[in-house]
C-alpha positions as CSV (number, residue, x, y, z in Angstrom):
1,M,0.0,0.0,0.0
2,S,1.6,3.2,-1.2
3,I,-0.6,6.3,-0.6
4,E,0.0,9.5,-2.5
5,I,-2.0,12.7,-3.0
6,K,-1.6,14.3,-6.4
7,E,-3.4,17.1,-8.2
8,L,-5.7,15.6,-10.9
9,L,-5.7,17.9,-14.0
10,E,-7.5,15.6,-16.4
11,P,-9.9,12.7,-16.1
12,N,-8.3,9.3,-16.6
13,E,-9.3,5.7,-16.6
14,E,-8.6,5.5,-12.8
15,L,-11.0,8.3,-12.2
16,N,-13.6,6.5,-14.3
17,L,-13.2,3.4,-12.2
18,F,-13.5,5.5,-9.0
19,M,-16.7,7.1,-10.3
20,L,-18.1,3.6,-11.1
21,E,-17.3,2.4,-7.6
22,C,-18.9,5.5,-6.1
23,K,-22.1,4.7,-8.1
24,Q,-22.1,1.1,-6.8
25,L,-21.8,2.5,-3.3
26,N,-24.8,4.8,-3.9
27,F,-22.8,8.0,-3.7
28,V,-24.5,10.8,-5.6
29,N,-21.9,13.6,-6.1
30,N,-19.1,11.5,-7.6
31,I,-20.7,9.3,-10.2
32,S,-19.8,11.3,-13.3
33,L,-17.7,14.2,-14.5
34,D,-20.9,16.3,-15.0
35,V,-22.2,15.6,-11.5
36,M,-18.8,16.4,-10.0
37,H,-18.6,19.6,-12.0
38,F,-15.1,18.4,-12.9
39,Y,-14.3,20.8,-15.7
40,K,-16.3,23.7,-14.2
41,V,-14.1,23.6,-11.1
42,I,-11.0,23.8,-13.2
43,E,-12.4,26.5,-15.5
44,E,-13.3,28.6,-12.4
45,G,-9.7,28.4,-11.3
46,G,-10.0,25.5,-8.9
47,W,-8.4,22.1,-8.9
48,W,-8.9,18.4,-7.8
49,W,-6.8,16.3,-5.5
50,A,-6.8,12.5,-5.9
51,I,-5.7,10.1,-3.2
52,W,-4.0,7.2,-4.9
53,D,-3.4,3.8,-3.4
54,D,-0.8,2.3,-5.7
55,N,-2.5,2.7,-9.1
56,S,-6.0,3.3,-8.0
57,I,-7.8,6.4,-6.9
58,I,-9.5,5.9,-3.5
59,G,-10.5,9.5,-2.9
60,I,-11.2,12.8,-4.7
61,Y,-11.5,16.3,-3.3
62,G,-12.2,19.5,-5.1
63,T,-11.1,23.0,-4.3
64,R,-12.9,25.9,-6.0
65,P,-12.9,29.7,-5.7
66,F,-15.3,31.2,-3.2
67,R,-15.5,34.9,-2.3
68,D,-12.1,35.9,-0.9
69,G,-10.6,32.4,-1.0
70,Y,-11.5,28.8,-1.7
71,K,-14.1,26.2,-0.8
72,V,-12.2,23.0,0.1
73,W,-13.5,19.4,0.1
74,Y,-15.9,20.2,-2.8
75,R,-17.6,17.0,-4.0
76,A,-15.3,15.1,-1.7
77,A,-15.5,11.3,-1.5
78,S,-13.3,8.4,-0.4
79,I,-14.0,4.7,-1.0
80,E,-11.4,3.5,1.6
81,S,-10.9,4.6,5.1
82,K,-7.5,5.6,6.5
83,K,-5.8,2.8,8.4
84,G,-4.1,3.2,11.7
85,H,-4.7,2.8,15.4
86,G,-4.1,5.7,17.8
87,L,-4.6,8.4,15.2
88,S,-6.2,11.6,16.4
89,F,-9.4,12.9,14.8
90,Y,-7.3,15.4,12.7
91,Q,-4.9,12.6,11.6
92,R,-7.3,9.8,10.7
93,A,-9.4,11.4,8.0
94,W,-8.2,11.9,4.4
95,Q,-9.7,15.3,4.1
96,F,-7.2,16.7,6.6
97,D,-4.3,15.3,4.6
98,V,-5.7,17.0,1.5
99,L,-6.2,20.3,3.3
100,E,-2.4,20.4,3.9
101,Y,-2.0,20.5,0.1
102,D,-4.5,23.3,-0.2
103,L,-2.8,25.2,2.5
104,K,0.5,25.0,0.6
105,K,-1.1,25.9,-2.8
106,V,-3.4,28.7,-1.8
107,E,-1.9,32.2,-1.3
108,K,-1.5,33.1,2.4
109,D,-3.9,36.1,2.1
110,K,-6.8,33.9,0.8
111,N,-9.3,32.2,3.1
112,L,-10.2,28.5,3.1
113,Y,-13.8,27.5,3.7
114,I,-15.5,24.2,4.6
115,F,-19.2,23.7,3.8
116,A,-21.8,21.4,5.2
117,N,-25.3,21.1,3.9
118,K,-27.6,21.4,6.9
119,N,-30.4,19.4,5.4
120,N,-28.5,16.5,3.8
121,P,-30.3,13.2,4.6
122,N,-26.9,11.4,4.6
123,P,-25.8,11.0,8.3
124,L,-22.1,10.8,7.3
125,Y,-22.3,14.2,5.5
126,N,-24.2,15.8,8.4
127,R,-21.4,14.7,10.8
128,T,-19.2,17.4,9.1
129,G,-21.5,20.2,10.2
130,K,-22.1,18.7,13.6
131,M,-18.3,18.9,14.2
132,F,-18.1,22.7,13.5
133,P,-18.5,23.7,17.2
134,R,-15.8,21.3,18.2
135,H,-13.6,22.6,15.4
136,V,-14.0,26.2,16.6
137,K,-13.3,25.2,20.2
138,E,-10.1,23.3,19.2
139,G,-9.0,26.2,16.9
140,F,-9.3,24.4,13.6
141,L,-12.0,26.8,12.5
142,E,-11.9,30.5,13.4
143,K,-15.7,30.6,13.2
144,Y,-18.7,29.2,11.4
145,W,-22.1,30.5,10.3
146,E,-25.3,29.5,8.4
147,E,-26.1,30.9,5.0
148,H,-28.5,30.0,2.2
149,I,-26.5,29.3,-0.9
150,N,-27.5,27.7,-4.2
151,G,-30.9,26.7,-2.8
152,F,-29.5,25.0,0.3
153,D,-29.0,25.9,4.0
154,Q,-25.3,25.6,4.5
155,L,-22.9,25.8,7.4
156,I,-19.7,27.5,6.4
157,G,-16.6,27.2,8.4
158,L,-13.5,29.5,8.1
159,V,-10.3,27.4,8.4
160,N,-7.8,28.8,10.9
161,R,-4.8,28.8,8.7
162,N,-2.4,29.9,11.4
163,N,-3.4,27.2,13.9
164,Y,-4.0,24.2,11.6
165,E,-0.5,22.7,11.6
166,T,-0.3,23.0,15.4
167,I,-3.6,21.2,15.8
168,R,-2.7,18.4,13.4
169,R,0.6,17.7,15.1
170,K,-0.5,17.8,18.7
171,S,-3.8,16.0,18.5
């Protein structure tokens, strides 16, 4: 098992296999390039991160422009969990690994935002929003708020760029 995170600039056969597996798992946001808004994200000035396990994509995470920065974890999905006992919350989820790449890529004066749809029927997705108060308390998020965007009630969290690495290492 050799895990790598790489920017995905173009669709490829591995992404097609990943989308097929997402469809079989009843995921809804990652079953086609159109549904993922793959090209739209890139055209807007965003990018995609792929998590590779040897020669297979096991996760995909989009980053797209939003106001004075970027929305991270857009259309995020992973089909394999991260392995390891004794990992802290901020070490055991793929999205936190991907966020480190966004922090390096995005200019320091730009903000990073995490979204959670408040009315999503998927309990795994709702867990993200439920964690926002904890994230603020621990310093991962500076703050969060509710906003109606694109027809959905969203929770939006502002990533605390200055505190993120400290939280990741000590937790």
